[in-house]
LUMVORO-519728 format. One record per residue: x, y, z of N, C-alpha, C in turn; residue in three letters. Coordinates in steps of 0.02 Angstrom, whole numbers. Example, Ala and Ser with C-alpha at 12.3 -4.5 7.8 and 13.67 -1.06 7.14 Angstrom:
// residues 2
  neast nnorth    nup caeast canorth   caup  ceast cnorth    cup rest
    660   -284    390    615    -225    390    660   -165    390  ALA
    642   -112    354    684     -53    357    645      2    394  SER
// end
This chain:
// residues 297
  neast nnorth    nup caeast canorth   caup  ceast cnorth    cup rest
    -55   7388  -8694    -56    7312  -8659   -129   7329  -8637  MET
   -202   7288  -8662   -238    7279  -8650   -249   7234  -8600  ASN
   -309   7246  -8543   -308    7212  -8473   -372   7172  -8475  THR
   -355   7109  -8436   -446    7107  -8407   -463   7098  -8338  LYS
   -517   7115  -8325   -534    7136  -8245   -611   7094  -8260  HIS
   -620   7070  -8191   -682    7024  -8165   -697   7034  -8114  LYS
   -755   7032  -8108   -800    7080  -8037   -836   6990  -8031  VAL
   -822   6968  -7971   -881    6904  -7949   -905   6930  -7890  ILE
   -992   6927  -7873  -1029    6935  -7838  -1037   6879  -7819  PHE
  -1005   6866  -7753  -1009    6795  -7713   -968   6821  -7676  GLY
   -948   6749  -7640   -922    6765  -7563   -864   6730  -7555  ASN
   -817   6755  -7552   -743    6740  -7555   -709   6667  -7520  CYS
   -732   6660  -7465   -746    6587  -7431   -743   6545  -7485  MET
   -756   6540  -7521   -774    6488  -7579   -760   6536  -7658  SER
   -706   6492  -7679   -669    6554  -7742   -675   6483  -7803  MET
   -743   6472  -7802   -740    6434  -7849   -742   6426  -7926  THR
   -736   6490  -7950   -714    6523  -8029   -661   6514  -8034  GLU
   -599   6517  -7978   -527    6533  -7992   -505   6448  -7983  LEU
   -456   6420  -8041   -426    6382  -8037   -364   6355  -7990  SER
   -322   6315  -7980   -257    6322  -7914   -222   6381  -7939  ASP
   -197   6407  -7928   -129    6417  -7926   -142   6471  -7997  GLU
   -200   6506  -8008   -213    6552  -8051   -205   6627  -8041  SER
   -191   6639  -7981   -165    6723  -7982    -94   6720  -7964  VAL
    -56   6800  -7978     -6    6790  -7952     30   6843  -7892  HIS
    -44   6871  -7869    -28    6914  -7821   -115   6932  -7787  PHE
    -96   6931  -7721   -165    6952  -7686   -150   6976  -7639  ILE
   -207   7075  -7623   -193    7125  -7599   -275   7128  -7566  VAL
   -281   7143  -7502   -358    7159  -7482   -357   7195  -7415  THR
   -425   7204  -7391   -419    7220  -7334   -502   7211  -7319  SER
   -507   7162  -7253   -560    7107  -7243   -612   7181  -7201  PRO
   -668   7146  -7192   -716    7199  -7161   -688   7206  -7082  PRO
   -677   7275  -7067   -666    7259  -6993   -724   7230  -6934  TYR
   -698   7199  -6891   -724    7155  -6843   -798   7210  -6819  PHE
   -839   7185  -6843   -881    7248  -6783   -881   7314  -6787  ASN
   -839   7353  -6798   -819    7419  -6814   -882   7461  -6770  ALA
   -915   7491  -6738   -975    7533  -6709   -968   7580  -6787  PRO
   -916   7609  -6811   -926    7653  -6851   -934   7633  -6926  PHE
   -921   7562  -6936   -925    7537  -7006   -991   7478  -7006  ASP
   -973   7448  -6962   -988    7387  -6985  -1015   7348  -6917  TYR
  -1055   7393  -6859  -1060    7348  -6809  -1125   7311  -6813  LYS
  -1120   7241  -6777  -1140    7196  -6773  -1144   7166  -6844  GLY
  -1099   7160  -6877  -1086    7130  -6936  -1089   7041  -6932  LEU
  -1041   7040  -6872  -1041    6967  -6836  -1026   6949  -6781  PHE
  -1081   6890  -6783  -1134    6871  -6712  -1064   6876  -6657  GLU
  -1010   6835  -6666   -969    6860  -6628   -877   6854  -6675  ASN
   -838   6842  -6614   -771    6851  -6646   -747   6781  -6679  TYR
   -775   6734  -6633   -743    6678  -6676   -771   6637  -6760  GLU
   -831   6699  -6767   -867    6698  -6835   -820   6739  -6898  GLN
   -802   6784  -6851   -759    6831  -6909   -701   6803  -6916  TYR
   -648   6751  -6849   -611    6726  -6877   -607   6663  -6936  LEU
   -661   6641  -6913   -689    6587  -6958   -699   6591  -7019  GLY
   -728   6666  -7045   -727    6686  -7120   -623   6704  -7156  VAL
   -605   6730  -7118   -539    6735  -7111   -510   6678  -7151  ILE
   -522   6610  -7095   -483    6557  -7122   -501   6547  -7180  LYS
   -561   6518  -7183   -601    6500  -7258   -580   6522  -7307  ARG
   -578   6601  -7294   -545    6654  -7356   -487   6631  -7379  MET
   -421   6630  -7313   -362    6615  -7327   -334   6556  -7356  ALA
   -389   6486  -7328   -365    6441  -7364   -394   6421  -7453  ARG
   -412   6461  -7489   -450    6490  -7540   -399   6514  -7573  GLU
   -374   6569  -7532   -317    6629  -7571   -255   6582  -7563  ALA
   -220   6523  -7531   -160    6487  -7528   -195   6444  -7601  TYR
   -242   6418  -7591   -263    6385  -7654   -230   6414  -7722  ARG
   -254   6470  -7721   -284    6491  -7803   -205   6541  -7805  VAL
   -171   6568  -7765   -115    6579  -7773    -61   6550  -7815  LEU
    -17   6581  -7852     44    6509  -7865     84   6509  -7810  GLN
    139   6473  -7830    189    6462  -7795    241   6524  -7782  ASN
    262   6539  -7733    305    6577  -7725    294   6649  -7721  GLY
    208   6650  -7714    186    6709  -7727    164   6766  -7671  ARG
    174   6821  -7670    118    6871  -7595     58   6864  -7591  ILE
     42   6856  -7519    -26    6902  -7506    -18   6960  -7472  PHE
    -28   7000  -7467    -46    7085  -7427    -97   7093  -7398  ALA
   -106   7078  -7337   -173    7092  -7307   -183   7169  -7267  LEU
   -220   7205  -7279   -199    7265  -7227   -258   7249  -7185  ASN
   -233   7248  -7108   -295    7219  -7069   -274   7262  -6999  ILE
   -312   7261  -6957   -302    7306  -6884   -330   7251  -6820  ASP
   -314   7283  -6776   -338    7245  -6708   -391   7321  -6704  ASP
   -445   7291  -6664   -524    7331  -6681   -556   7321  -6585  MET
   -557   7387  -6575   -589    7393  -6514   -655   7402  -6498  LEU
   -710   7356  -6488   -784    7343  -6501   -790   7348  -6431  VAL
   -827   7375  -6404   -889    7406  -6343   -826   7363  -6266  ASN
   -774   7421  -6295   -719    7448  -6243   -663   7347  -6221  GLY
   -686   7317  -6292   -639    7252  -6269   -594   7284  -6353  GLN
   -533   7263  -6327   -478    7255  -6397   -488   7169  -6406  LYS
   -472   7190  -6461   -458    7112  -6506   -386   7106  -6551  TYR
   -377   7052  -6542   -276    7057  -6550   -297   7004  -6624  PRO
   -318   7046  -6662   -355    7030  -6742   -287   7029  -6789  ILE
   -227   7062  -6782   -178    7072  -6828   -137   6992  -6810  THR
   -133   6972  -6748    -73    6924  -6716   -142   6856  -6742  ALA
   -188   6852  -6718   -238    6796  -6741   -243   6759  -6795  ASP
   -231   6835  -6838   -241    6820  -6912   -160   6795  -6934  THR
   -112   6817  -6910    -68    6777  -6920    -42   6718  -6904  ILE
    -93   6687  -6876    -66    6614  -6844   -123   6563  -6896  LYS
   -183   6620  -6922   -236    6567  -6950   -188   6553  -7022  ILE
   -155   6609  -7070   -124    6634  -7101    -75   6562  -7112  PHE
    -43   6556  -7089     22    6511  -7046    -13   6423  -7049  GLN
    -77   6432  -7037   -109    6358  -7009   -115   6341  -7104  SER
   -144   6378  -7122   -151    6342  -7189   -106   6343  -7204  VAL
    -45   6361  -7237     20    6350  -7259     62   6426  -7283  GLY
     24   6475  -7270     91    6527  -7271    119   6540  -7239  PHE
    180   6557  -7258    256    6581  -7226    233   6682  -7210  ARG
    258   6694  -7154    238    6762  -7130    294   6779  -7120  TYR
    288   6839  -7186    359    6877  -7205    391   6935  -7197  ARG
    331   6966  -7164    368    7038  -7171    303   7080  -7129  ASP
    294   7138  -7095    245    7165  -7072    273   7247  -7106  LYS
    213   7286  -7131    206    7367  -7150    188   7401  -7092  ILE
    187   7442  -7058    147    7504  -7026    113   7568  -7076  ILE
     50   7558  -7073     42    7619  -7126     17   7658  -7057  TRP
     40   7730  -7066     37    7785  -7022     13   7835  -7062  LYS
    -84   7865  -7027   -106    7927  -7063    -72   7976  -7033  LYS
   -107   8035  -7092    -92    8092  -7063    -68   8107  -6984  PRO
    -38   8148  -6954    -43    8168  -6885   -115   8220  -6864  ASP
   -148   8242  -6929   -196    8275  -6912   -251   8251  -6935  GLY
   -268   8175  -6926   -325    8163  -6980   -371   8130  -6899  TYR
   -342   8124  -6853   -364    8091  -6792   -386   8152  -6738  LEU
   -408   8212  -6694   -400    8249  -6666   -419   8205  -6587  ARG
   -402   8236  -6530   -432    8185  -6455   -503   8178  -6490  ILE
   -500   8092  -6462   -571    8077  -6461   -601   8049  -6403  SER
   -666   8025  -6387   -686    8000  -6316   -645   7967  -6283  LYS
   -612   7901  -6314   -561    7879  -6290   -510   7905  -6249  ARG
   -478   7935  -6297   -407    7967  -6282   -421   8024  -6219  SER
   -495   8049  -6245   -508    8126  -6195   -523   8106  -6111  GLY
   -532   8036  -6105   -537    8010  -6050   -501   8008  -5996  VAL
   -431   8034  -6014   -390    8079  -5971   -378   8123  -5950  LEU
   -417   8166  -5987   -415    8256  -5984   -478   8262  -5927  LEU
   -512   8195  -5923   -569    8224  -5889   -555   8187  -5814  GLN
   -494   8139  -5822   -470    8110  -5773   -400   8097  -5757  ASN
   -368   8162  -5755   -304    8137  -5785   -246   8123  -5721  PRO
   -270   8058  -5713   -235    8014  -5662   -212   7947  -5695  TYR
   -164   7917  -5675   -135    7840  -5706   -199   7802  -5710  PRO
   -189   7743  -5740   -245    7688  -5786   -310   7729  -5820  MET
   -307   7802  -5824   -345    7808  -5883   -323   7819  -5936  TYR
   -296   7810  -5957   -243    7815  -6032   -271   7745  -6075  PHE
   -297   7792  -6125   -315    7759  -6202   -290   7776  -6236  TYR
   -243   7759  -6284   -220    7791  -6350   -264   7801  -6413  PRO
   -259   7864  -6451   -303    7851  -6518   -271   7817  -6562  ASP
   -289   7771  -6611   -256    7730  -6655   -249   7782  -6706  ASN
   -194   7796  -6741   -168    7823  -6801   -130   7765  -6873  LEU
   -149   7692  -6833    -88    7623  -6858   -139   7587  -6901  LEU
   -103   7558  -6959   -143    7486  -6996    -77   7458  -6998  GLU
   -100   7371  -7002    -57    7350  -7002    -73   7334  -7090  SER
     -3   7308  -7127      3    7278  -7176     59   7217  -7170  ILE
     19   7161  -7156     37    7080  -7165     58   7048  -7212  VAL
    125   7035  -7236    145    7007  -7300    151   6938  -7285  ILE
    115   6879  -7320    126    6817  -7305    167   6783  -7384  PHE
    189   6732  -7385    211    6707  -7442    189   6622  -7466  GLN
    178   6632  -7511    165    6536  -7524    259   6509  -7574  LYS
    265   6484  -7518    316    6473  -7553    381   6498  -7565  GLY
    429   6476  -7626    493    6507  -7631    484   6531  -7715  LYS
    506   6603  -7716    494    6632  -7777    550   6617  -7821  PHE
    529   6603  -7898    570    6570  -7938    600   6619  -7983  ASP
    631   6670  -7976    648    6734  -7998    663   6741  -8064  TYR
    697   6662  -8104    718    6639  -8173    657   6631  -8174  HIS
    600   6623  -8173    514    6614  -8220    522   6667  -8260  SER
    524   6743  -8227    507    6782  -8293    549   6832  -8304  ILE
    530   6828  -8396    560    6823  -8433    589   6909  -8418  SER
    663   6919  -8469    705    6972  -8462    656   7024  -8499  LYS
    604   7037  -8531    568    7086  -8565    494   7103  -8518  GLU
    486   7053  -8483    438    7079  -8422    459   7103  -8361  VAL
    508   7084  -8348    555    7114  -8301    574   7186  -8306  ARG
    596   7194  -8359    615    7274  -8385    529   7330  -8370  GLU
    481   7293  -8409    422    7322  -8397    409   7351  -8333  GLN
    410   7298  -8293    408    7318  -8241    443   7327  -8173  SER
    497   7352  -8212    556    7369  -8168    514   7443  -8133  LYS
    561   7435  -8072    549    7498  -8020    581   7577  -8026  ILE
    557   7596  -8018    580    7666  -8011    636   7672  -7960  ASP
    676   7676  -7959    722    7693  -7888    726   7744  -7853  LYS
    728   7803  -7905    700    7854  -7869    636   7877  -7812  LYS
    606   7872  -7852    513    7846  -7825    510   7811  -7755  GLU
    545   7730  -7762    574    7701  -7710    602   7728  -7655  PHE
    638   7785  -7658    691    7808  -7618    653   7885  -7561  GLN
    626   7904  -7632    609    7986  -7600    567   7968  -7559  ASP
    482   7928  -7592    434    7912  -7547    436   7865  -7479  ASN
    502   7837  -7470    518    7787  -7402    482   7740  -7434  ASN
    486   7686  -7476    467    7599  -7494    489   7581  -7458  TRP
    579   7600  -7417    616    7537  -7385    613   7539  -7338  HIS
    562   7583  -7289    577    7577  -7225    491   7526  -7217  LYS
    472   7514  -7142    424    7471  -7124    363   7517  -7095  THR
    384   7585  -7113    333    7634  -7094    326   7663  -7171  ILE
    271   7675  -7164    235    7688  -7246    186   7761  -7218  TRP
    183   7810  -7216    132    7869  -7205    108   7887  -7277  GLU
     47   7885  -7275    -14    7885  -7331    -45   7893  -7274  MET
    -97   7962  -7338   -144    7977  -7306   -226   7920  -7346  THR
   -258   7919  -7281   -336    7869  -7274   -369   7933  -7320  ASN
   -427   7845  -7353   -485    7873  -7389   -514   7950  -7340  VAL
   -556   7980  -7348   -576    8025  -7306   -649   7989  -7311  LEU
   -681   8022  -7238   -759    8001  -7242   -780   8053  -7287  PRO
   -856   8038  -7316   -888    8043  -7370   -872   8060  -7417  GLY
   -788   8038  -7428   -764    8012  -7520   -813   7997  -7564  SER
   -844   8039  -7613   -907    8023  -7669   -911   7950  -7684  LYS
   -842   7901  -7693   -854    7824  -7714   -841   7814  -7649  LEU
   -824   7818  -7589   -805    7771  -7529   -860   7769  -7486  GLU
   -902   7805  -7496   -978    7811  -7456   -976   7763  -7421  LYS
   -970   7745  -7327  -1019    7684  -7316   -946   7633  -7306  ASN
   -919   7644  -7355   -855    7595  -7358   -788   7595  -7323  ILE
   -768   7552  -7320   -690    7582  -7278   -634   7554  -7325  ALA
   -627   7597  -7386   -567    7590  -7425   -506   7602  -7400  ALA
   -464   7559  -7436   -402    7585  -7409   -392   7636  -7466  PHE
   -339   7676  -7467   -301    7718  -7507   -290   7701  -7589  PRO
   -273   7738  -7638   -231    7721  -7716   -177   7698  -7675  ASP
   -147   7737  -7653    -71    7730  -7640    -54   7653  -7614  GLU
    -98   7632  -7568    -61    7581  -7544    -62   7538  -7579  LEU
   -113   7530  -7651   -117    7461  -7667    -85   7476  -7733  ALA
    -45   7537  -7724     -5    7559  -7790     58   7536  -7783  TYR
     86   7554  -7719    153    7498  -7686    157   7435  -7708  ARG
    104   7416  -7673     83    7360  -7647    101   7302  -7711  LEU
     42   7323  -7766     54    7296  -7833    128   7315  -7885  ILE
    141   7355  -7870    196    7369  -7898    248   7337  -7897  LYS
    265   7333  -7814    339    7275  -7781    320   7215  -7785  LEU
    256   7186  -7770    230    7122  -7790    219   7073  -7847  PHE
    194   7125  -7913    183    7075  -7973    210   7102  -8009  SER
    200   7085  -8092    238    7088  -8164    195   7111  -8200  TYR
    200   7162  -8250    141    7178  -8276    114   7131  -8333  VAL
     54   7099  -8321     32    7052  -8379      2   7020  -8321  GLY
     16   7023  -8273     -1    6975  -8218    -67   6981  -8189  GLU
   -116   6928  -8163   -183    6915  -8102   -178   6933  -8033  THR
   -219   7012  -8010   -206    7031  -7956   -275   6996  -7917  VAL
   -285   6984  -7856   -338    6951  -7849   -351   6999  -7782  LEU
   -413   7013  -7766   -450    7057  -7690   -506   7010  -7661  ASP
   -499   6994  -7648   -543    6929  -7597   -609   6982  -7566  PRO
   -586   7056  -7552   -635    7094  -7548   -631   7149  -7570  PHE
   -659   7152  -7619   -665    7218  -7658   -680   7279  -7656  LEU
   -731   7280  -7612   -757    7345  -7605   -786   7388  -7672  GLY
   -749   7441  -7654   -759    7506  -7695   -729   7499  -7753  SER
   -690   7448  -7778   -635    7434  -7837   -586   7486  -7831  GLY
   -536   7466  -7772   -473    7525  -7755   -426   7470  -7809  THR
   -438   7413  -7795   -368    7372  -7815   -372   7362  -7873  THR
   -434   7346  -7908   -441    7341  -7975   -424   7406  -8016  MET
   -446   7453  -8009   -409    7519  -8009   -364   7530  -8029  LYS
   -318   7521  -7980   -251    7540  -7999   -227   7461  -8023  ILE
   -243   7403  -8019   -215    7378  -8063   -217   7371  -8142  ALA
   -269   7413  -8171   -285    7413  -8203   -217   7478  -8247  ARG
   -217   7505  -8205   -173    7579  -8227    -92   7546  -8234  GLN
    -94   7508  -8179    -20    7481  -8167     -7   7420  -8248  LEU
    -58   7390  -8297    -62    7347  -8334    -61   7279  -8296  TYR
   -112   7261  -8252    -97    7202  -8239   -191   7182  -8234  ARG
   -189   7125  -8231   -249    7099  -8248   -281   7082  -8166  ASN
   -352   7097  -8172   -363    7079  -8101   -450   7064  -8103  SER
   -435   7016  -8024   -511    6978  -8015   -540   7023  -7933  ILE
   -568   7024  -7937   -624    7038  -7861   -680   7017  -7847  GLY
   -689   6974  -7759   -738    6963  -7769   -773   7002  -7715  TYR
   -850   7006  -7704   -879    7059  -7669   -953   7028  -7666  GLU
   -989   7028  -7592  -1035    7022  -7580  -1108   7055  -7596  ILE
  -1081   7111  -7574  -1153    7182  -7597  -1127   7186  -7678  ILE
  -1198   7179  -7688  -1216    7179  -7759  -1230   7256  -7775  ARG
  -1260   7294  -7740  -1260    7369  -7746  -1199   7400  -7780  ASP
  -1135   7365  -7768  -1070    7415  -7766  -1057   7408  -7856  LEU
  -1088   7380  -7878  -1075    7382  -7965  -1058   7442  -7978  GLU
  -1107   7489  -7977  -1086    7551  -8024  -1035   7580  -8001  SER
  -1034   7590  -7926   -978    7613  -7884   -924   7595  -7937  VAL
   -909   7525  -7926   -832    7480  -7955   -847   7500  -8024  ILE
   -879   7529  -8068   -898    7537  -8143   -875   7614  -8130  ARG
   -863   7632  -8112   -858    7722  -8090   -770   7726  -8093  LYS
   -768   7676  -8007   -675    7696  -8013   -640   7657  -8061  LYS
   -668   7595  -8083   -610    7562  -8130   -604   7618  -8210  VAL
   -661   7656  -8212   -658    7680  -8281   -698   7641  -8319  GLY
   -770   7624  -8297   -811    7564  -8360   -865   7563  -8352  PHE
   -869   7621  -8370   -966    7654  -8377   -965   7664  -8443  GLU
   -945   7652  -8500   -967    7633  -8565   -926   7592  -8590  THR
   -933   7585  -8643   -899    7511  -8692   -837   7526  -8753  ILE
   -832   7608  -8719   -769    7637  -8751   -685   7621  -8740  LYS
   -689   7590  -8694   -615    7553  -8670   -593   7475  -8719  ASN
   -524   7500  -8720   -505    7434  -8745   -481   7377  -8674  SER
   -481   7407  -8644   -497    7357  -8601   -554   7315  -8595  ASP
   -556   7245  -8555   -623    7217  -8542   -641   7201  -8468  THR
   -696   7189  -8463   -715    7183  -8407   -791   7152  -8390  PHE
   -812   7114  -8345   -838    7073  -8350   -862   7065  -8274  LYS
   -937   7037  -8277   -959    7045  -8201  -1006   6996  -8205  VAL
   -982   6941  -8136  -1016    6869  -8119  -1055   6885  -8065  VAL
  -1095   6864  -8065  -1159    6846  -8010  -1182   6765  -8002  GLU
  -1149   6757  -7944  -1192    6676  -7904  -1267   6688  -7909  ARG
  -1286   6622  -7931  -1387    6655  -7912  -1405   6564  -7893  ASN
  -1396   6560  -7840  -1418    6479  -7824  -1370   6425  -7856  ASN
  -1310   6432  -7870  -1261    6393  -7894  -1260   6395  -7976  GLY
  -1280   6431  -8008  -1283    6470  -8076  -1243   6538  -8094  LYS
  -1203   6548  -8125  -1173    6606  -8159  -1227   6657  -8202  TYR
  -1223   6711  -8207  -1246    6776  -8243  -1199   6811  -8262  ARG
  -1165   6796  -8333  -1118    6834  -8343  -1152   6901  -8369  TYR
  -1135   6968  -8350  -1165    7028  -8371  -1090   7058  -8397  VAL
  -1109   7095  -8455  -1050    7145  -8485  -1054   7205  -8498  THR
  -1004   7254  -8530  -1038    7318  -8537  -1087   7309  -8578  LEU
  -1095   7305  -8621  -1185    7305  -8638  -1221   7294  -8614  GLU
  -1226   7253  -8572  -1276    7234  -8543  -1279   7248  -8457  TYR
  -1306   7278  -8412  -1324    7276  -8345  -1373   7256  -8322  ILE
  -1379   7209  -8277  -1423    7170  -8250  -1465   7188  -8206  GLU
  -1501   7213  -8168  -1549    7246  -8109  -1526   7226  -8075  SER
  -1542   7137  -8043  -1569    7100  -8006  -1509   7147  -7935  LYS
  -1553   7129  -7896  -1498    7148  -7835  -1536   7084  -7783  LYS
  -1491   7028  -7790  -1502    6966  -7737  -1449   6963  -7706  ASN
  -1405   6975  -7717  -1315    6953  -7710  -1330   6933  -7660  ALA
  -1261   6886  -7624  -1258    6847  -7557  -1226   6904  -7504  ASP
  -1267   6938  -7499  -1247    7004  -7456  -1297   6983  -7369  ASN
  -1292   6926  -7374  -1317    6891  -7303  -1260   6887  -7259  SER
  -1256   6883  -7202  -1206    6875  -7144  -1193   6806  -7179  LYS
  -1140   6780  -7156  -1099    6718  -7184  -1048   6669  -7129  ASN
  -1083   6617  -7099  -1061    6592  -7036   -972   6540  -7070  ASN
   -924   6584  -7031   -850    6540  -7054   -845   6485  -7018  GLY
   -829   6417  -7031   -793    6378  -6982   -715   6372  -6984  ASN
// end
């Protein structure tokens, strides 16, 4: 089964390239809010960050088919000693644009991933009450739904092609609200300076919430993990990304470094309202993507 994949280098706060109800499943992980280890100073303030999330959520609601799912990997963030309730605020934003809050899964990283940090280590230097600040090994995967899904809308053939392996489901504890998955380690070849989520996260969610042949959207594509897994699982995919230099990384990760693939891959770059289509036969070198700060209102 051949699939189609498109990368759009533009801002996901406006997804004008996509028509209403044209995608079947959305999964993404927005940038961390001003994380000192990844995106320090990216947003001028917290209100701007929430504005970006809201504008993206409005567009996501528009392009998502009725009854379908948006899976959002997100977490609270500690910046300069202040903890921001990003998960709670994001849930409210998604509800305000029309989504129904369906569920939440906690992604637990390996116990050995994080040693005692400066944050939790404060207690070791001051072993008294009120000095405790825990290190975080958890992130949230918030599940939203648009309307009600019609289970009879999927043909028997597609249902069988998309059938979930019950042994895999049970043995790997997909049925629990806590998923233990190894995170992408710092310094990974294709994820350097990119806060990518693991393949396993995309794999589980795409299998659980989409059917073979459908279209998966990632509004914050990054290094292309969602697109890679969508292709492996015989789904089509679309991804938005503002960092133009990531094209080569995405091509390598997804497997489109050459033109010998049966699947199709297209790159679209916004350029002052015009569009430049880049095929596998020609990779343009212009690097003026819309990668500047964008205010959300």
